[in-house]
DRENTI-113989 format. One record per atom (N, C-alpha, C): residue in three letters; atom name; x negated, y, z negated. Coordinates in nm, 2 decimals. Layout:
residues N
{type->ALA	atom->CA	xx->X	yy->Y	zz->Z} .
...
END
This chain:
residues 73
{type->MET	atom->N	xx->3.75	yy->-28.06	zz->-6.82} .
{type->MET	atom->CA	xx->3.76	yy->-28.03	zz->-6.65} .
{type->MET	atom->C	xx->3.83	yy->-28.21	zz->-6.61} .
{type->LYS	atom->N	xx->3.92	yy->-28.20	zz->-6.51} .
{type->LYS	atom->CA	xx->4.00	yy->-28.30	zz->-6.51} .
{type->LYS	atom->C	xx->3.93	yy->-28.40	zz->-6.42} .
{type->PRO	atom->N	xx->3.94	yy->-28.54	zz->-6.40} .
{type->PRO	atom->CA	xx->3.85	yy->-28.61	zz->-6.33} .
{type->PRO	atom->C	xx->3.84	yy->-28.57	zz->-6.20} .
{type->SER	atom->N	xx->3.97	yy->-28.59	zz->-6.15} .
{type->SER	atom->CA	xx->3.99	yy->-28.55	zz->-5.98} .
{type->SER	atom->C	xx->3.92	yy->-28.41	zz->-5.95} .
{type->THR	atom->N	xx->3.92	yy->-28.30	zz->-6.04} .
{type->THR	atom->CA	xx->3.82	yy->-28.19	zz->-6.00} .
{type->THR	atom->C	xx->3.71	yy->-28.24	zz->-6.02} .
{type->ASN	atom->N	xx->3.67	yy->-28.27	zz->-6.10} .
{type->ASN	atom->CA	xx->3.51	yy->-28.35	zz->-6.13} .
{type->ASN	atom->C	xx->3.45	yy->-28.39	zz->-5.97} .
{type->ARG	atom->N	xx->3.53	yy->-28.49	zz->-5.94} .
{type->ARG	atom->CA	xx->3.50	yy->-28.54	zz->-5.82} .
{type->ARG	atom->C	xx->3.50	yy->-28.48	zz->-5.68} .
{type->MET	atom->N	xx->3.57	yy->-28.38	zz->-5.68} .
{type->MET	atom->CA	xx->3.58	yy->-28.31	zz->-5.63} .
{type->MET	atom->C	xx->3.44	yy->-28.23	zz->-5.56} .
{type->LEU	atom->N	xx->3.47	yy->-28.15	zz->-5.71} .
{type->LEU	atom->CA	xx->3.32	yy->-28.07	zz->-5.71} .
{type->LEU	atom->C	xx->3.21	yy->-28.17	zz->-5.73} .
{type->ASN	atom->N	xx->3.17	yy->-28.26	zz->-5.74} .
{type->ASN	atom->CA	xx->3.07	yy->-28.38	zz->-5.68} .
{type->ASN	atom->C	xx->3.07	yy->-28.45	zz->-5.54} .
{type->ARG	atom->N	xx->3.15	yy->-28.47	zz->-5.48} .
{type->ARG	atom->CA	xx->3.14	yy->-28.45	zz->-5.37} .
{type->ARG	atom->C	xx->3.17	yy->-28.34	zz->-5.28} .
{type->ILE	atom->N	xx->3.18	yy->-28.20	zz->-5.30} .
{type->ILE	atom->CA	xx->3.16	yy->-28.08	zz->-5.26} .
{type->ILE	atom->C	xx->2.96	yy->-28.02	zz->-5.23} .
{type->LYS	atom->N	xx->2.89	yy->-28.11	zz->-5.38} .
{type->LYS	atom->CA	xx->2.76	yy->-28.06	zz->-5.38} .
{type->LYS	atom->C	xx->2.67	yy->-28.18	zz->-5.30} .
{type->CYS	atom->N	xx->2.79	yy->-28.30	zz->-5.30} .
{type->CYS	atom->CA	xx->2.66	yy->-28.43	zz->-5.22} .
{type->CYS	atom->C	xx->2.68	yy->-28.33	zz->-5.06} .
{type->ILE	atom->N	xx->2.77	yy->-28.31	zz->-5.00} .
{type->ILE	atom->CA	xx->2.81	yy->-28.30	zz->-4.91} .
{type->ILE	atom->C	xx->2.70	yy->-28.18	zz->-4.88} .
{type->TYR	atom->N	xx->2.67	yy->-28.07	zz->-4.94} .
{type->TYR	atom->CA	xx->2.62	yy->-27.97	zz->-4.94} .
{type->TYR	atom->C	xx->2.46	yy->-28.02	zz->-4.91} .
{type->MET	atom->N	xx->2.43	yy->-28.09	zz->-5.01} .
{type->MET	atom->CA	xx->2.31	yy->-28.13	zz->-5.02} .
{type->MET	atom->C	xx->2.23	yy->-28.25	zz->-4.88} .
{type->PHE	atom->N	xx->2.40	yy->-28.29	zz->-4.82} .
{type->PHE	atom->CA	xx->2.36	yy->-28.37	zz->-4.73} .
{type->PHE	atom->C	xx->2.33	yy->-28.31	zz->-4.58} .
{type->ILE	atom->N	xx->2.39	yy->-28.15	zz->-4.57} .
{type->ILE	atom->CA	xx->2.42	yy->-28.07	zz->-4.47} .
{type->ILE	atom->C	xx->2.27	yy->-28.01	zz->-4.48} .
{type->CYS	atom->N	xx->2.20	yy->-28.01	zz->-4.66} .
{type->CYS	atom->CA	xx->2.04	yy->-27.91	zz->-4.61} .
{type->CYS	atom->C	xx->1.97	yy->-28.05	zz->-4.62} .
{type->LYS	atom->N	xx->1.97	yy->-28.19	zz->-4.63} .
{type->LYS	atom->CA	xx->1.86	yy->-28.27	zz->-4.55} .
{type->LYS	atom->C	xx->1.87	yy->-28.25	zz->-4.42} .
{type->HIS	atom->N	xx->2.03	yy->-28.29	zz->-4.36} .
{type->HIS	atom->CA	xx->2.01	yy->-28.32	zz->-4.22} .
{type->HIS	atom->C	xx->2.00	yy->-28.19	zz->-4.10} .
{type->GLY	atom->N	xx->2.02	yy->-28.09	zz->-4.17} .
{type->GLY	atom->CA	xx->2.01	yy->-27.93	zz->-4.06} .
{type->GLY	atom->C	xx->2.12	yy->-27.92	zz->-4.00} .
{type->ILE	atom->N	xx->2.17	yy->-27.97	zz->-3.89} .
{type->ILE	atom->CA	xx->2.35	yy->-27.99	zz->-3.85} .
{type->ILE	atom->C	xx->2.38	yy->-28.08	zz->-3.85} .
{type->VAL	atom->N	xx->2.50	yy->-28.13	zz->-3.89} .
{type->VAL	atom->CA	xx->2.57	yy->-28.20	zz->-3.91} .
{type->VAL	atom->C	xx->2.70	yy->-28.20	zz->-3.84} .
{type->SER	atom->N	xx->2.79	yy->-28.32	zz->-3.79} .
{type->SER	atom->CA	xx->2.93	yy->-28.28	zz->-3.72} .
{type->SER	atom->C	xx->3.02	yy->-28.32	zz->-3.86} .
{type->THR	atom->N	xx->3.14	yy->-28.30	zz->-3.86} .
{type->THR	atom->CA	xx->3.26	yy->-28.36	zz->-3.91} .
{type->THR	atom->C	xx->3.24	yy->-28.47	zz->-3.91} .
{type->GLN	atom->N	xx->3.25	yy->-28.54	zz->-3.80} .
{type->GLN	atom->CA	xx->3.28	yy->-28.65	zz->-3.83} .
{type->GLN	atom->C	xx->3.14	yy->-28.74	zz->-3.92} .
{type->GLU	atom->N	xx->3.05	yy->-28.68	zz->-3.91} .
{type->GLU	atom->CA	xx->2.89	yy->-28.77	zz->-3.95} .
{type->GLU	atom->C	xx->2.97	yy->-28.72	zz->-4.09} .
{type->LEU	atom->N	xx->3.01	yy->-28.64	zz->-4.17} .
{type->LEU	atom->CA	xx->3.04	yy->-28.64	zz->-4.31} .
{type->LEU	atom->C	xx->3.15	yy->-28.74	zz->-4.36} .
{type->VAL	atom->N	xx->3.29	yy->-28.75	zz->-4.25} .
{type->VAL	atom->CA	xx->3.38	yy->-28.83	zz->-4.28} .
{type->VAL	atom->C	xx->3.33	yy->-28.97	zz->-4.28} .
{type->GLU	atom->N	xx->3.22	yy->-29.03	zz->-4.23} .
{type->GLU	atom->CA	xx->3.17	yy->-29.14	zz->-4.21} .
{type->GLU	atom->C	xx->3.10	yy->-29.16	zz->-4.34} .
{type->GLU	atom->N	xx->2.98	yy->-29.12	zz->-4.37} .
{type->GLU	atom->CA	xx->2.91	yy->-29.08	zz->-4.52} .
{type->GLU	atom->C	xx->2.98	yy->-29.06	zz->-4.58} .
{type->PHE	atom->N	xx->3.12	yy->-29.01	zz->-4.61} .
{type->PHE	atom->CA	xx->3.12	yy->-28.99	zz->-4.81} .
{type->PHE	atom->C	xx->3.30	yy->-29.09	zz->-4.78} .
{type->SER	atom->N	xx->3.28	yy->-29.14	zz->-4.66} .
{type->SER	atom->CA	xx->3.42	yy->-29.25	zz->-4.65} .
{type->SER	atom->C	xx->3.51	yy->-29.16	zz->-4.70} .
{type->SER	atom->N	xx->3.56	yy->-29.06	zz->-4.65} .
{type->SER	atom->CA	xx->3.72	yy->-28.94	zz->-4.68} .
{type->SER	atom->C	xx->3.75	yy->-28.96	zz->-4.57} .
{type->THR	atom->N	xx->3.89	yy->-28.87	zz->-4.57} .
{type->THR	atom->CA	xx->3.91	yy->-28.84	zz->-4.44} .
{type->THR	atom->C	xx->3.88	yy->-28.73	zz->-4.38} .
{type->PRO	atom->N	xx->3.92	yy->-28.69	zz->-4.20} .
{type->PRO	atom->CA	xx->3.91	yy->-28.57	zz->-4.19} .
{type->PRO	atom->C	xx->3.92	yy->-28.45	zz->-4.26} .
{type->ARG	atom->N	xx->4.07	yy->-28.47	zz->-4.32} .
{type->ARG	atom->CA	xx->4.15	yy->-28.37	zz->-4.43} .
{type->ARG	atom->C	xx->4.03	yy->-28.31	zz->-4.49} .
{type->THR	atom->N	xx->4.03	yy->-28.45	zz->-4.59} .
{type->THR	atom->CA	xx->3.93	yy->-28.40	zz->-4.70} .
{type->THR	atom->C	xx->3.81	yy->-28.33	zz->-4.69} .
{type->ILE	atom->N	xx->3.73	yy->-28.35	zz->-4.61} .
{type->ILE	atom->CA	xx->3.61	yy->-28.35	zz->-4.53} .
{type->ILE	atom->C	xx->3.58	yy->-28.19	zz->-4.54} .
{type->GLN	atom->N	xx->3.72	yy->-28.16	zz->-4.41} .
{type->GLN	atom->CA	xx->3.76	yy->-28.03	zz->-4.39} .
{type->GLN	atom->C	xx->3.79	yy->-27.92	zz->-4.50} .
{type->ARG	atom->N	xx->3.87	yy->-27.95	zz->-4.62} .
{type->ARG	atom->CA	xx->3.90	yy->-27.90	zz->-4.74} .
{type->ARG	atom->C	xx->3.73	yy->-27.83	zz->-4.79} .
{type->ASP	atom->N	xx->3.69	yy->-27.98	zz->-4.80} .
{type->ASP	atom->CA	xx->3.55	yy->-27.94	zz->-4.85} .
{type->ASP	atom->C	xx->3.46	yy->-27.83	zz->-4.81} .
{type->LEU	atom->N	xx->3.42	yy->-27.88	zz->-4.64} .
{type->LEU	atom->CA	xx->3.38	yy->-27.78	zz->-4.55} .
{type->LEU	atom->C	xx->3.42	yy->-27.62	zz->-4.60} .
{type->ASN	atom->N	xx->3.56	yy->-27.56	zz->-4.62} .
{type->ASN	atom->CA	xx->3.65	yy->-27.42	zz->-4.61} .
{type->ASN	atom->C	xx->3.59	yy->-27.42	zz->-4.76} .
{type->VAL	atom->N	xx->3.61	yy->-27.47	zz->-4.89} .
{type->VAL	atom->CA	xx->3.53	yy->-27.45	zz->-4.99} .
{type->VAL	atom->C	xx->3.38	yy->-27.41	zz->-5.02} .
{type->LEU	atom->N	xx->3.28	yy->-27.46	zz->-4.91} .
{type->LEU	atom->CA	xx->3.16	yy->-27.44	zz->-4.89} .
{type->LEU	atom->C	xx->3.15	yy->-27.29	zz->-4.81} .
{type->SER	atom->N	xx->3.23	yy->-27.31	zz->-4.63} .
{type->SER	atom->CA	xx->3.22	yy->-27.22	zz->-4.61} .
{type->SER	atom->C	xx->3.24	yy->-27.07	zz->-4.65} .
{type->TYR	atom->N	xx->3.42	yy->-27.06	zz->-4.75} .
{type->TYR	atom->CA	xx->3.45	yy->-26.98	zz->-4.79} .
{type->TYR	atom->C	xx->3.35	yy->-26.90	zz->-4.92} .
{type->ASN	atom->N	xx->3.28	yy->-26.97	zz->-4.97} .
{type->ASN	atom->CA	xx->3.16	yy->-26.92	zz->-5.04} .
{type->ASN	atom->C	xx->3.03	yy->-26.87	zz->-5.00} .
{type->GLY	atom->N	xx->3.04	yy->-26.87	zz->-4.86} .
{type->GLY	atom->CA	xx->2.92	yy->-26.83	zz->-4.80} .
{type->GLY	atom->C	xx->2.82	yy->-26.95	zz->-4.78} .
{type->LEU	atom->N	xx->2.82	yy->-27.04	zz->-4.82} .
{type->LEU	atom->CA	xx->2.68	yy->-27.18	zz->-4.84} .
{type->LEU	atom->C	xx->2.65	yy->-27.26	zz->-4.67} .
{type->VAL	atom->N	xx->2.80	yy->-27.27	zz->-4.62} .
{type->VAL	atom->CA	xx->2.78	yy->-27.35	zz->-4.50} .
{type->VAL	atom->C	xx->2.84	yy->-27.25	zz->-4.38} .
{type->ILE	atom->N	xx->2.81	yy->-27.24	zz->-4.23} .
{type->ILE	atom->CA	xx->2.86	yy->-27.19	zz->-4.12} .
{type->ILE	atom->C	xx->2.91	yy->-27.30	zz->-4.04} .
{type->SER	atom->N	xx->2.98	yy->-27.27	zz->-3.94} .
{type->SER	atom->CA	xx->2.99	yy->-27.39	zz->-3.84} .
{type->SER	atom->C	xx->2.99	yy->-27.30	zz->-3.66} .
{type->PRO	atom->N	xx->2.81	yy->-27.35	zz->-3.64} .
{type->PRO	atom->CA	xx->2.76	yy->-27.29	zz->-3.51} .
{type->PRO	atom->C	xx->2.84	yy->-27.28	zz->-3.37} .
{type->SER	atom->N	xx->2.91	yy->-27.46	zz->-3.40} .
{type->SER	atom->CA	xx->2.95	yy->-27.47	zz->-3.31} .
{type->SER	atom->C	xx->3.09	yy->-27.55	zz->-3.33} .
{type->ARG	atom->N	xx->3.20	yy->-27.55	zz->-3.28} .
{type->ARG	atom->CA	xx->3.34	yy->-27.64	zz->-3.34} .
{type->ARG	atom->C	xx->3.29	yy->-27.77	zz->-3.36} .
{type->GLY	atom->N	xx->3.29	yy->-27.80	zz->-3.48} .
{type->GLY	atom->CA	xx->3.29	yy->-27.90	zz->-3.56} .
{type->GLY	atom->C	xx->3.10	yy->-27.96	zz->-3.61} .
{type->LYS	atom->N	xx->3.07	yy->-27.84	zz->-3.59} .
{type->LYS	atom->CA	xx->2.90	yy->-27.89	zz->-3.63} .
{type->LYS	atom->C	xx->2.89	yy->-27.79	zz->-3.72} .
{type->TRP	atom->N	xx->2.82	yy->-27.80	zz->-3.82} .
{type->TRP	atom->CA	xx->2.79	yy->-27.69	zz->-3.96} .
{type->TRP	atom->C	xx->2.67	yy->-27.73	zz->-4.02} .
{type->THR	atom->N	xx->2.60	yy->-27.59	zz->-4.06} .
{type->THR	atom->CA	xx->2.48	yy->-27.60	zz->-4.12} .
{type->THR	atom->C	xx->2.48	yy->-27.50	zz->-4.26} .
{type->ILE	atom->N	xx->2.34	yy->-27.50	zz->-4.32} .
{type->ILE	atom->CA	xx->2.38	yy->-27.42	zz->-4.42} .
{type->ILE	atom->C	xx->2.30	yy->-27.27	zz->-4.36} .
{type->THR	atom->N	xx->2.39	yy->-27.18	zz->-4.51} .
{type->THR	atom->CA	xx->2.32	yy->-27.04	zz->-4.43} .
{type->THR	atom->C	xx->2.21	yy->-26.99	zz->-4.50} .
{type->GLN	atom->N	xx->2.16	yy->-26.90	zz->-4.51} .
{type->GLN	atom->CA	xx->2.05	yy->-26.85	zz->-4.58} .
{type->GLN	atom->C	xx->2.06	yy->-26.82	zz->-4.73} .
{type->LYS	atom->N	xx->2.23	yy->-26.86	zz->-4.79} .
{type->LYS	atom->CA	xx->2.21	yy->-26.77	zz->-4.93} .
{type->LYS	atom->C	xx->2.18	yy->-26.88	zz->-5.04} .
{type->LYS	atom->N	xx->2.08	yy->-26.85	zz->-5.12} .
{type->LYS	atom->CA	xx->2.01	yy->-26.92	zz->-5.23} .
{type->LYS	atom->C	xx->2.14	yy->-26.97	zz->-5.32} .
{type->VAL	atom->N	xx->2.08	yy->-27.10	zz->-5.35} .
{type->VAL	atom->CA	xx->2.20	yy->-27.18	zz->-5.40} .
{type->VAL	atom->C	xx->2.09	yy->-27.21	zz->-5.55} .
{type->LYS	atom->N	xx->2.14	yy->-27.20	zz->-5.65} .
{type->LYS	atom->CA	xx->2.09	yy->-27.28	zz->-5.80} .
{type->LYS	atom->C	xx->2.17	yy->-27.38	zz->-5.81} .
{type->MET	atom->N	xx->2.10	yy->-27.51	zz->-5.83} .
{type->MET	atom->CA	xx->2.14	yy->-27.64	zz->-5.82} .
{type->MET	atom->C	xx->2.14	yy->-27.67	zz->-5.92} .
{type->THR	atom->N	xx->2.25	yy->-27.75	zz->-6.04} .
{type->THR	atom->CA	xx->2.28	yy->-27.80	zz->-6.16} .
{type->THR	atom->C	xx->2.32	yy->-27.96	zz->-6.14} .
{type->SER	atom->N	xx->2.31	yy->-28.02	zz->-6.27} .
{type->SER	atom->CA	xx->2.36	yy->-28.13	zz->-6.22} .
{type->SER	atom->C	xx->2.42	yy->-28.16	zz->-6.26} .
END
């Protein structure tokens, strides 16, 4: 796997875990927490949303779904 792909997957996993820990978070909170651009965070959230792991209950806010996830290192 390319290093850039590995970084992206690691960031997406960290974003998911951050949302799990905090409940409902804003896109801006994620931008600040992960020192990424809003576009990068949105792309990562789109991956999580496409896979049914997060939903946006209101514009710019994100929370996890009830879908079960097996976390690996």
